[in-house]
N, C-alpha and C positions, 0 to 999 in steps of 0.2 A: 337501404338496410346495410349496416356494416358487416363485412365478411370476416368470419372468425378464422384465424390462422392456427392458434394453439389453445388447447383447453385441457386442464387437469381437473377431473371431477371426482370429489370425495375420495381422493387417493390416500391410502394408508400404506406406508412402506416400512418394513421391519428388517433390520440388519443385525445379525448376531444377537437376536433376542431383544433388541432395543427399537422402539418406535422412533424412527428418524423423521417421518412425515405422518401426520394424523389428520384425517378428514380434510385433506388439503385441496383447495379450489383456487384455480387461477385461469383467467381468460386473457388472451392477447389478440387484437384485431389486425387486419391487414393495414399496413402503413403506419401502425401505431408505434410510438416509443414508450414502452412501459417501464416504469421505475420499480426497483425493489430495494428496500432498506432492511437489512438483517439486524434486528435489535439484539439478537445473539446468534452464535454460529450454528446452533443446533439445526440440522437438516439442510443447510445451504449446499454443501458439497454433494449430498445425496440428491438434492433437487437437480443440480446441474448435470449430474451423471445420468439421472433418469430421463432428462430431456434428450440426451443423445443415444442412450442405450436402454433397450426395453427389458429391464430386469424384472423378475417376478414380483407382482404386487400382492399385498395381503388383501387389499380391497380397492375398488375404484377403477376409473378408466382414463386413458390419455388419448387425445385426438390431435392430429396434425394435418393441416391443409384439408380439412373436411373428412378425414379418414381415421377410424379408430386404429391406433398403432400399438396400444398396450391395454391389457385388461386383466383383472384378477382371474378371469375365466380362462383366457388363452393368450398369453404373452407371445409376441413375435420374437423370432431369433435375430432378425435384421435390425440395424441401427436406424436412427432418424437423421435426415439431412438438415441438421441444425448446427450452426457454427458457434464455437465458444472462443472468445478472445480475452486473455487476461495478462497479468504481469509476466508470465513465463511464455516464451516464444514456442509456437507449435510449427515453425518453419524449419526446413532442412538447411542448416547453416552453410554448408559448403556447396550450395547450389545457387543459381542466380534467381532474380526476381521473377523472370518469365518462367523458369523451370518450376518454381513453387506455385505460381498462379495457374499455369496451363498444363504442364507435363504431369504433375503429381495428382491432378484432380481425377476423381472417379469418372471413368468413361473415356479417357484419352486413348485414342486408338492408333496414332501414328507410330510406325516402326522406325522411321527416320525423322529425327527432330529437326525441323527447319527453323533455325534461330531467327532469320530475317523475317519470316512470316509471323512468328510469335511476337516479335517486337512490334510489328505493324498492327497486330491485333490488340496489343496493350495500349497503343497510343490513344485511341478514343476514350478508353476508361480513365486514363490519367488526365486527359483534356477536360472531361466532364466534371471532375472534382478539383480542377485547377492545381494539380500536383505534378511535380517533375522529378520522378525517381527514375534514374537510368535503368533500363531494362536488364542490362548485363551486370548490374551490381550484385556482388555476392551478399547473401543475407547477413553474414557476420560483420559486414561493413556498414549496415544500416543503423540509423539512430533508433531509439525506442519508438518514437512517433512514426517514423517511416515503416518500421516493422509492423506496427498495428495497422497502418493503412494498407500494407501489402496483404496482411491476413484478412482484412475486411474485403479487399478486392477479390481475393481467392474465394471467399464465401459467396460473393455476388456472382462471379463468373461461373461458379459451380451450381448456381441456382438455388442456394439455400434461402428459403423464404423467411426464416427466423434466425437472427444473429444475436448472441449474448455477449455483452461487454461487461466483464467482471472486474471491478476495482482498477480500471486502467489509469485513473488519475494519480495513482501512486508512482507511475513511471514516466509521465509526461507533464510538462509545465502548463501554466494557465493559458498562454498564447496558443500552444499546440492543441490544448483541450478545446478552445473556441473554434479552431479550424476543424477539429474532428466533429464537433457538433454540426457544423455546416455540411459536412459530408454525410452524416447520419440523416439529417433532414432531407438532403438531396435524394438519398435512396429511399427514405420513407415516402416521398412523393411518388416514387416509382413502384410502390407497393411492397417494399421489403419492410419487415417488422423487426423490432429490437426489444430486447430485455436488458435494461441498463441497471446493473447492480452497483450500488454505492452507499456509503455511510454518511454522505454529506447532503443535507437538504438543499444547499445552494446549487449543487450540480443537478440534482433532481428537478428543482424548480426551473432551471435554465433550459433543460433539454427534453424533459419528459411530459407526456400528455396526462398520464395517471401514475400513481405510485401505490404499491402494496407493501405492507409492513409484515415481515416474517419474524415470528417469535416462537421458540420451542416447537418448531416443525409445523406451524400453522400460519395461515394468512390471517392476521388479526383484524386488519382493516384495509380497505381500498379507498383512496381519496383522489380528487382531481381539482385543478384550479386553485383558488385561494384556500380551499379546504385543506390542501396539502400542508400549507404552512401552519395554519391555525392548529390543526389536529396534531401534527407531528411535533412542533415546537413545544406546545403546551403539555402534551402527554408524555413525551419521551426524552426531551433534551433539557428539561427544567433544571435538573441537578447540575448538569454541566454548565449551563448558563449562570446559575447562582455561584458556582465555584469560581468561574472566570471573573465575574463582577467583583467578588470579594478579593481575589488575587490582584486585580487591577487597582482597586481602591487602597490596598494596604502595601503595595509594592513601592519601595522608596528607591528611586534611581540613584540617589546620592551614595548608597552603600557600595556600588560597584564602580564608581568613577574615580576611585582613589589610586588603585594599584593595578599595573599591567601584570598579568599572570602567564599568558601564552602569546607568543608572537611568531609569525613567519616573516622572514626578511629576504626579499628578492628571490623567492623560491621558483625554480623551474622544473617542470616535469616533461611528460610527453606533450600535453596540451597546455599546461600552465606556463605562463610567461611572466616573469618578474612579479610574482604574486606576493603581496604584503597583507598581513592580517594582525590585528591586535585584539586580544580577549582580556577583559578586565575581571578582577577577583569578584566572585559572587554573582556575576551577570548571567543572563540567558541570552545567547546570541544565536540567531537563526541564519544559516547560510543557505540560500536558495540558488542552485545552479540551473541556469536555463540552457546550458550546453552539456549534453550527456557525456562527452569526452572529458571535459574538465571535471565533472562530477566523479567519474571513474578514476581520474588522475588523483584527486584529493583523497578518495577512498583508499586507493592502493598505497599512497604515501603514508596514510595513517596506520594501515596494517603492516607496513614495511615490505610489501610485495613489490614496490617500485621505488627505486633509488631516486633521491633528489639530485637532479643534474646540476643544480646550482643554488646557492642561497643557504640559509641556516634557519633552524628552529630553536627557540628559547622558551624555557619554562622558569618563571620567577628569576629571570635574568641569566640563567645558566644555559649554555648550549647543550642540546640533547639530541639523541637519535630516538625518534618517537616510540617505536615498538619496545625499546629497551627501558623506557622510563617508567618508574612506578608512580610518577606524579600525574600520569594521564591514563584514562581508561576509555575503551571504545565499546559501546553497546551496539551490536550489529542489528541490521533490519531483521524483523521477525525473530527476536532472541529466544523465544520459547522453542524454536526449531534449531536455530544455529548455535546457541550457547548453552544448551542443556545436553548432558551426556548420560544417556540411559544406563550405560555399563558401569557408571560410578554411583556411589551412594549419595544420598541427599547432602550429608555433611561434607563429603569430598567436593561435590559441586559448589557448595556454599563457600568453602574456604579457599578456593583457587585464587581469588583476588588477594585475600589476606596473606597468602604465602609469599607474595611479592614484597610484602612489607615486614613480615615477622618470620624469621628463619625457622623457629621451632613450632610452627603451627600444627604440624602433623603429630605432635606428641599428644598423648591422651588427655593430659590435664588442660592443655590449651583448647582442645576441642570441647571438653566439658564446660569450660568457661564460656565459649561461644554459645553452646546450647542453653546454658543457664541464663545468659543475657537476652538471647533472641527467641528462646522457646515460647515465652508468653505472647510474643508478637506474631511469630510465624505459625504457632500451633504445635504442640508437642508431638502430635500424631505424624507430622510430615517426616520427622527424623527416622521413623521406622518404616516408612512406605517405600516401595520400589519407585524409582524416579518416573518410570513410564506410566505409573498410575496417578501421578499428580494432575490436578485440574489445571486448566490454562492459567487461571488466576494465580495458583500456587507456583507455577513455573515463572511467571512474570515476577512475582514477589521474591523468589529465590535469586533470580538474576540481578535484580536491583539491590537486594540486600548484600549480595556478593560485592557489588561496587561500593556499597556503604562501608563494608568491612575493610576494603582496600584503602579507603580514604584518600583518593587522588585529589589533586588540585583542580583538574579539568576532566569532565566527562563528555565525550563526544557520542551523541545519540544519532544513529543513522536511521532516518525515516522511522521514528519510534512508533508511529501509529499505523504503519503498514500491516495489513492483515488482521488488525484488531477490531472486533465488533464494538458496538457502542458502549456496552457495559465495561468492556476491557479498556477502552480508550479513556474512560473516566479514571480507571485505576492507574493506567500508565501515566496519565497527566498528574495524578496525585504523587506517584513515585518520583517523577522528575521535580515536582515542587518540593518534595522532601529533600532531594539532593541540594537544591538551591537553599533551603532553610538550614542545611548543615554547613553552608558557606562555600560549597563547591561551585565552580563555574560550569555551566551546561551549554554545550555547543550542539545545536541541532542541524544536521546536514540533510537537506531534503531537495527534491525536485519540484514538488508541488507544496504550497504553503499549508494546505489542509488545516489541521488543528494546531500546528506548531506556533502560529502567530499569536495564539492566545497566551502563551507563556513568555513571549519574547520581550526583551528590553531594547534590543537592536536587531535590525535586519540588514544583511548584506546580500545583494543580488548580483550574481556573476552572469553576465550576458554572453551572447555568441562572440567568440573571439577573445574572451577574457575581460571585457569591460566590467568595471566594478561600480556599483551604486550602493551607498550607505544611507539607510533610512532610520531615524530615531523613532522611539515609541510614540512620542507626541504627534508624529506625522503619519502614523499608520492609516489614519482615516482617509488620507489622500490617495491611497493605493487604488488602482482601477481594477484589481483582480476580484473575483467572486470568492473570497476566502471565508470560511465559516467564522462567525463571531466578529467579523470586521465591523458590523453595524454597531457593536458596543463601543468601538473607538470613535465612531462618528457621532455618537450621542453623548460623549463625555462632556 
């Protein structure tokens, strides 16, 4: 008989008068890798918080390792020994790997830290999972993948029987993801259980035993085996599938092969060495960096936070300094958090990009003109709303419309689908397609291909050490990665 590790039974959780979870049921067994696909974001963060912290319930019970740890009758004050790993590091940066794994764990009793002994204790753990992360390395020197492995080891050493992995594919590439799956399966065989939260069926199918669908604070369905693919694809991704097929059938590569619009010539940064890049007018180019240092280098150069040590950048044949050019716009990762300013009005947020192109945008008649043109599209009500009250979709729409008003020649989207649930991914996809339809070039900078490949005309993969591989759209079907929608290219 399978042993249960975690169970939520008829849980209803209310926060600030809103039901975040309602009649919520979830079971995870010992050694199981359970998948969770959030169809929308409602209740997800509250679920993760409840797993670790026994907050008061309106109704229901929560059990962990055979013991009732939370109930509407009598909630405990103590937390649960459940690890959560996501895109944001929970390690102490200015301490070493061994310090984070051993010294900071609950129950560590040594008054004098014996570094040599701790390093020796770490060796068998690294050997078991065939990893070689130096024990004395400071956390801020680790790659994103190494950091996730260290967090996983910390949870294992601490004896956490359930470990949650929340959207970790947004910060590590496909090869690293495959290695992580091997590590997860290794610990699964040792009796550790996992909850793997992802928006991509391909990931779920590759690593999980079962999958639960979360929508509006409820588990709508639990599926396993071939049922996972049939139920989820047909029921929840049909619209996305249809959009991508239509885009592929109607996209004409000839329109963007005529004119070079953006180029990097022999650019050097901290990690970049003699980097060359060409972006053509109207194309969608995906740049996948398999090296996190190079990814950060490109990102900081785009933002102007890091100087180009050598080489030049050109837009439409003119040499430019990227952050100062009105011809290029950057949409940051998770823009609804990073590019929305609650202290400003909706109109001020909207017109920030336009102000780079039109000097008198802050005059009242200009603002009225913007409202008259975009009010029917955005909804008249948003102009009167406090920005903090906007829905997630309204925030996305405001950011992308800001770029549309600026009318740059090139838009760089940094991990555009990161943090977006399925319904919002469809909307973000449509917004980027809208930019392409307006004749702008779209460059998607990413670590994992995820949904980005579905828009791409070209793919450039930058490997470890800066090696560059260019793949044209007609050859996407030959990619060995498990990217969503890749099967559409293979059946063309």
